[in-house]
C-alpha positions in Angstrom: 0.0 0.0 0.0 1.2 3.5 -0.8 1.0 6.0 2.0 1.5 9.5 0.8 3.3 11.9 3.1 2.7 15.5 4.0 5.7 17.1 5.7 5.1 20.5 7.3 7.8 23.1 7.8 7.2 26.8 8.4 3.5 26.6 7.5 4.1 24.9 4.2 4.2 21.4 2.7 7.8 20.6 2.0 10.2 18.0 0.8 13.7 17.8 2.2 16.7 15.9 1.1 18.0 13.7 4.0 16.1 15.9 6.5 18.3 18.9 5.8 18.2 20.6 2.3 14.9 22.1 1.2 14.0 20.8 -2.2 10.3 21.6 -2.7 7.7 23.8 -0.9 4.0 24.2 -1.5 1.2 26.2 0.1 -1.7 24.8 -1.9 -3.1 22.6 0.9 -6.5 22.2 -0.7 -5.0 20.6 -3.8 -3.0 18.0 -1.9 -5.8 17.3 0.6 -8.1 16.5 -2.3 -5.4 14.4 -4.0 -4.9 12.3 -0.9 -8.5 12.0 0.1 -8.9 8.6 -1.6 -6.1 7.0 0.5 -6.9 4.9 3.6 -3.9 6.4 5.4 -1.8 9.5 4.9 1.4 10.3 6.9 1.5 13.8 8.4 4.8 15.0 9.9 5.4 18.3 11.7 9.1 18.8 10.9 9.3 22.0 13.0 8.2 20.1 16.1 10.6 17.2 15.2 13.5 19.6 14.9 12.5 21.5 18.1 12.2 24.8 16.2 8.5 25.5 16.4 5.3 23.8 15.6 2.5 23.6 13.1 -0.2 22.4 15.5 -3.1 24.3 13.9 -2.3 22.9 10.4 -1.9 19.4 11.8 -5.3 19.7 13.5 -7.0 21.0 10.3 -5.6 18.2 8.1 -6.3 15.6 10.8 -10.0 16.5 10.6 -10.1 16.0 6.8 -7.8 13.1 6.1 -7.1 9.7 7.8 -3.6 10.5 9.2 -0.9 9.1 11.3 0.9 12.1 12.8 4.5 12.4 13.9 6.9 15.1 14.9 7.8 16.1 18.5 5.4 13.7 20.1 7.4 13.0 23.2 4.8 12.8 26.0 1.6 10.9 26.8 -0.2 14.2 27.0 0.9 15.3 23.5 0.0 11.9 22.0 -3.5 12.2 23.6 -3.9 15.7 22.3 -3.0 14.7 18.7 -5.3 11.7 18.8 -8.1 13.8 20.2 -7.7 16.3 17.4 -8.5 13.6 14.8 -5.3 11.6 14.1 -5.8 7.8 13.8 -2.3 7.1 15.2 0.7 8.8 16.5 4.3 8.3 15.4 6.8 8.3 18.2 10.5 8.2 17.6 13.1 10.1 19.7 11.4 9.5 23.1 11.7 5.8 22.6 15.5 5.9 22.5 18.3 7.3 24.7 22.0 7.0 25.5 22.8 5.6 29.0 26.3 4.9 30.3 27.7 5.2 26.7 25.3 2.7 25.3 22.0 2.9 23.3 18.9 2.2 25.3 15.3 1.4 24.2 13.0 3.3 26.5 10.5 0.5 27.0 9.2 2.3 30.2 7.8 5.1 28.1 6.5 2.7 25.5 4.6 0.8 28.2 3.2 4.0 29.6 2.1 5.3 26.2 0.5 2.1 25.2 -1.4 2.0 28.5 -2.7 5.5 28.0 -3.7 5.5 24.3 -3.7 1.8 23.3 -0.8 0.1 21.5 -2.7 -0.1 18.3 -2.6 3.8 18.0 1.2 3.9 18.4 3.6 3.7 15.5 7.3 3.4 16.5 9.4 5.6 14.3 12.7 3.8 13.6 14.8 6.3 11.7 18.2 5.0 10.7 21.3 6.7 9.3 24.4 4.7 8.6 22.8 1.7 10.3 22.1 3.4 13.7 19.0 5.0 14.9 18.8 8.8 14.6 16.8 11.0 17.0 15.9 14.7 17.6 15.0 15.6 14.1 17.9 13.3 12.8 20.4 15.7 14.4 21.7 13.0 16.8 22.2 9.3 16.9 22.2 6.5 19.5 24.2 3.3 19.4 21.2 1.1 18.5 20.2 -0.5 15.2 16.7 -1.1 14.0 17.3 -4.8 14.6 17.8 -4.0 18.3 14.9 -1.7 18.6 12.1 -3.6 16.8 12.0 -6.7 19.0 12.2 -4.6 22.2 9.2 -2.4 21.1 7.1 -5.2 19.5 4.7 -5.7 22.5 4.0 -2.0 22.9 3.1 -0.7 19.5 0.7 -1.3 16.6 3.1 -0.6 13.8 6.7 0.3 12.9 7.8 3.0 10.5 11.4 2.5 9.3 12.9 5.5 7.5 16.1 5.0 5.6 17.6 8.5 6.1 20.6 7.7 3.8 18.2 7.7 0.8 15.5 10.1 2.0 14.6 12.6 -0.8 17.2 11.3 -3.2 14.8 9.1 -5.3 17.5 6.5 -5.5 15.2 3.6 -4.6 14.6 1.9 -1.2 17.1 -0.9 -0.3 14.9 -4.0 -0.6 17.5 -6.1 1.3 16.8 -4.0 4.4 13.1 -4.6 4.0 13.7 -8.3 3.8 15.8 -8.3 6.9 13.4 -6.2 9.0 10.2 -7.9 8.1 10.8 -11.2 10.0 11.5 -9.1 13.2 7.9 -8.1 13.7 4.3 -9.3 13.4 3.1 -5.7 13.4 2.5 -3.6 10.3 5.8 -2.6 8.9 6.0 0.6 6.9 9.2 1.8 5.1 10.3 5.2 3.7 13.3 6.7 2.1 14.1 7.0 -1.6 11.0 5.3 -3.0 10.6 6.4 -6.6 8.5 3.9 -8.6 5.3 1.8 -8.4 7.4 -1.3 -9.0 9.1 -0.8 -5.6 5.8 -0.4 -3.9 4.5 -3.6 -5.5 7.7 -5.5 -4.5 7.4 -4.3 -0.9 3.7 -5.3 -0.9 4.7 -8.8 -1.9 6.8 -8.9 1.3 3.8 -7.6 3.3 5.3 -4.2 3.8 3.7 -0.8 3.2 5.5 2.2 1.7 5.6 5.9 2.4 6.4 8.2 -0.5 6.9 11.9 -0.6 9.4 13.2 -3.1 8.2 10.8 -5.8 4.6 12.0 -5.3 5.4 15.7 -5.4 7.6 15.4 -8.5 5.0 13.3 -10.3 7.1 10.1 -10.5 4.3 8.4 -8.7 0.7 8.9 -9.8 -1.7 9.7 -7.0 
């Protein structure tokens, strides 16, 4: 299944390359909301909140009322997750708050995962597993912890309804998603597995679907490589 992505930055829909360089920006929200209205799920990310440089809460709430969305970006507390869900989101994507460095080693914050699942229901939680150079990136991809997706997924399996793996090394580059990583990660979970990063063609989405994996696409959608 294709899950189109709406990334918000500075009050606009944007596409970044590897989370840093601005490539595209749009402010025609009505056009894209209409385009995506036929999809059972749309991904909505508040990049300002993820990068700790502001927020687009009003826009997130407006879009959440009109599209079936899973929302991410700066959701680091139970209260924030509850607020986003109450505003209309179907699920919340939680990333940085699930990981930390302790005593020089990476740590999966299962305590927070348990607390969040108890408060909102595990089915409404998507664990964001963002990887750069093989290790998990946090805080808007500005920092990393000494953990791999292979470490994190089994630890979080009991507490979430889905996993979102983002391959930062290919994000926004339209170079294709590394199918070998998808094949490696899929056996680690019985939950829904969604992948993102570099997807450029329907053939990739079809190949991932054959593995039982869903795909998020942004750059390929906004540059018309993928028809929506």
